[in-house]
N, C-alpha and C positions, 0 to 999 in steps of 0.2 A: 532425470535431468529436467530442469524447469527453466526455459529460456525467458529472457525479458521480452515484454511486449513493447509496442510503440514504434518499431522500426519497420516502415513499409517497403524498404528497399527490396527485401527478399520477395515480398508479394508482387511488387510491380515488375521485377525481373522475370518472374515465372508466369504471371497472369496479365501483364500489361497495364495500361492506364496511367494516370498521373495521381499525385498525392491528393489533389482536389476531387478526383472521381471516386476515391475509396471512402468507405465508411469503416473507420478503424475502431473496432470494439475490443482490441487486444489488450488494452490497459485498464487500470482501475483509477484513472485520472478524471476528475470532475470535468464534464464537457462545458460547464458554464463558468468560465474563468472570471476571477475577480477583476473588475474593470481597472485598468491601469490609470492612476490619477493623472489628470491633465496638469500641465504647468510644472512638471518636475524641474527643479533647478538644474541648470547646465553643469554646475560644479560636481554633481554626483556622478556624472559621466567623465568629467575631466580630471578630477583630483583622486588621489589615493584614498581609500576608505579610512575614516578617522575613528578613534576610540570612542568619542562622544556618540557618534551615530550607532556604533556597535552596542554601546550601553543602553541607548534608547530602544533598540531592537530587542535586546535581551529582557529589558523591563516589560515590553509589550508581550513577549512570549511567556514570561513568568506569570503575568496576569491571565492571559488567554488559556494557558494550560494548567492553571491553578497549582503552580509548582511551589512546594514548601521551602521555607527559608533554609532548611537543613541541606538542601541540594543546590549546587551551582549549575549554571547553564553554559554550554559551549555551542557556538553556531558554526556550521560548516557549509560548504557548497553542495548541499544535498545529503540526505542520509546515506546514500550509497558510499560516499567518501568516508563518512563516519564509521560505517560498518567495516570498511577495509582497515581501519586503524584500531578498532576495539580490541583485537587480540593482544595488542602491544601495551595496553594500559590496564590489563586485568591480572589478577593473581595467577601464578603458575598452577598447573594441575589439570586433571581430566575435564573435558568439555562435553556436556550432554545437550543435545538439541531436540526439541519436541517437534516432530515432523509427521508427515511431509509438510514442508513450508517453503518460504522464500529461500531460494538456493544460495544466494550470495552470502548468507551467514556461514554456512558450512564451507563454502569456497574460501572465504577470508581466513577462517581458522586453519584450513588445510594449507594455505600459502604460508602461514606463519609457523608451520610444523606442528600444529595442534589439531589434527583432524578429529572432529567430534564424532561421538557415538550418537545414534538417533534412537529415540523412544517414541512411541505413538501416543502417550498420554503423560501429562505432567504429574500424575500420581505414581508413575513408575520411574522417577528420577533416582538413580542409585546413590547410596551413601558415599561412595568413593569420589563422586563428582565434586569439583570445586567451582565450576561455572555452568550455569544453566542458561540456555537461550530459548526464549518463548516469544512467538509473534502473536499479539493479542489486540484486536481480532486477527485470527490467523489468515494467511494468504496461501492457498486460494480458497479454502473451504469455509472461512468465516467463523470457525470455532471460537467461542468466547468463554474465557475463564473469569469468574467473578473476582472482584478486587480482594475479598477476604481470603480466598484460596491462594491468590498470588502473594498476598502479604505473608501468609504462613510459609510459603516456599522461600520468599525473600529472607525471612528470619532464620529459616533452617540453614540457608547457604551463608548468611552472615555469621552465624554461630560456628560454622566449620571453617571460617576464614576465607570464604569464597565470595561469589557475587552472582546476582541474577541479572541477566541482560534481557530487557523487555522491549520489543519493537512494537510501538503503538502507532504505526504509520497510518492506520485507518481508524483510529480512535476518535478523530474529530467528528465523524458522522454517526457515532454511537454514544450519545451522552451517558455518563455514568460508568463507562467502561474503563476509564483510566485509573491506574494505580497511583498516580502522582499525588492526589490530595490526601492519600492515606499514609504516606511515607513519613517516618520520624527519623530514626537513625539506622535504617537498614541499608546494606551495601547493594545498591541497585544502579544500573545504567539504563535509562529509559530514553528511547528514540522517538522523536516526533517529526513527521514529514510536513513541510509547508506546501509543497507543490501539488500533492494529490487532492486535498480538500479544496484548496484555493484555485485549482486548475491552472497553475503556473509552473508546471514541471520544468520548463526551459529556464526559469529564473535561477534554479539550482540553489535551494536553501533548505536546511534541516537543522535540528537541534538535538542535543544530548543533555539530559539532566543526570547528574551523578554527584557523589561526594566531592567536596572542593578539590582534594588532591588529585582525583581521577579526572575531573573536568580540566584542571590545570595541565595535566599530562596531555590530554587530547588537544587542547589549545596550542601547546608547544609543538606537537607533532604536525598540526595543520600549518603552523608557522604564520608569518605576517600576511595580512590582507586576504585571508581565506574566503571572505564573503565580499562580493562586489558592492560598490556604492549603491547602484540601483536596487540590488536585493535588500540591502539594509533599509533603504527608504520605503520601498514598496511593501516589504515584509512588515515594517513597523505600522504603516497605515492600515494594512489588511488585518493584522492581529488585533488592532484596537477597534475594529469595526464590528462591534457586538451585534448590531442589527442585521447586517448582511449575513453573518455567520448563522444566526438563529433562523433566519428565513431560508437559507440554503439547506440547512439540515432537514427542514420540513419538505422542501421541494424535492430533494434527493430521495427521501423516503417514498414520496408519491411516485416518482419516476421508476424506482426499482420495482415497485408493486406492479406497475403497468408492464414493465419488461418481463417480470415473472409470469404474468398472465399470458403475454404474447408467446413466450417460450412453451408454456404448458399447452396452449392451443395448437402448437405445431409439433407435438410429440416429444418434447424434451422435459424430463423430470428435474425441476429445480430442487436441489437439496442443500444448498449452502450459498454463502456470499455475504456481502455487506451492502449498505445503501449505495455503494459506488460500482458494484458489479454483481452478477448472478453466476453461480456455478451450477451447471446442469449436467445431466447424464443422457447418453444416447448410445445405443448398441453399435452404431456406425459413426462414432464421433469423428474419426479421422477422415472418413469419406465425406461426411457432411461439411467438415471444415474446408475440404477441397472444393466441394460444390458451391459453397458460399463464396469462396475466393474467386471462382470463375465469374461470379456476379459482383466482384469487387467489394466484398464484405470480409473483413479480416478478424478472426477470432483467435482464442488461445486453446491449444490442446496440450496434453501432457504425456510424455513418454512413459512415466511410471503409473499412469492411470488411463488406459486406452479408451475408456468410455466417458471421460470427463471433457467438458467444454466450458470455457469461461467467456462471458459476454459482458463488456462494459456498457455503460449507459449510452444509448444513441444520442440523446440530448434534445430531441424534438419529436413531435407527433409524426411529422413527415418522415423523419429518419426511422422511427419505430415502425411505421407502415411499410417502409422500404424493406426493413428486416423481415417483417411478417410475410410479405409477398415473396421475398427470396427464399425463406424457409419453406413455404408451400411449394415453390417450384423445385427446390432441392429435394424435398421429401418425395415428390412425384418422380423425380429423376432416379433417386435411390430405389424406390419401390419397383421401378421398371427394370432395374438391373438384376443380375443373377443372385446378388447377395440379399438375403431376407432382411427386411427393415423392421425396426421396432414399431409396433402399432401406435398411432397417435393417441394422446391422452384425451380426457374429457375436455370439451371446449367450455370456456367461461366468458362471460361478458366483460370486456375491458372497462376498467374504471375510467370515468371522465374526470378531467381536471379543469 
């Protein structure tokens, strides 16, 4: 089971404090949010969202994501809602999911009576499958499949009357990872998350690129006014801001490098992730998670992988130093307990920014 991050209620109930006193590293959301533009017109809050504003947003998304003309775009109130509707717009038949991965995909198909089978590699997708679900880059381990391999899979499933579902929620931070620019007439559904990269998860905005008839089905299932007026306007402005996007990609790469070094200095082996989070291993991951929580730092652990821990970006040097100090204290606490602790790794000099 893989629970969602980002809800501190459980942490605060168990360990005290307030939202502002916690360092929440449980999500893969950019801690540097796109600045909300000043002077937004009052009518975007007061009036129902219009078709013209939606068209402008979709045009900006098409350009930003390099979406080919063969595919249509549908916008929804976050990719989570789109994921919940995908089973109802796809061909019937067996569903195969490449995991372990983001659990909502399996849950959505199961609710629709189409519980998927899981395989550990995209090279083991069985011939009987009609729908393949792949998260690329994968969450949580950051596994990345190259576009040419994905294109081969997409064509295989198209030829058998099926479809490839590709969740590219973290592709914004990994230039060249997206399959979208390579699509011609393959039957694919590709998800893109707005909130993660732009750091505006509360805005609730996401996109699905698919063949026109599938995009139309999704739009019909979402019904009228699925995306709010503020989301239409802010999303359009942010997606058109090429300069901010390019600068942020570079900044996030620097920050995850510093996070990786910090974790390595404190006995955690980083073996996966994306520029928005690091996935590390520790022999006492659950105990370390608890020890950090006592210090009001919230991380992600996984029931199916008891040595895994996921750390989002702290967002500043001060917060990174806070994490480092807490890790040192927690490691000392664990070392003094009866449970043997994993020895600390080699220390490295932290990169300067």
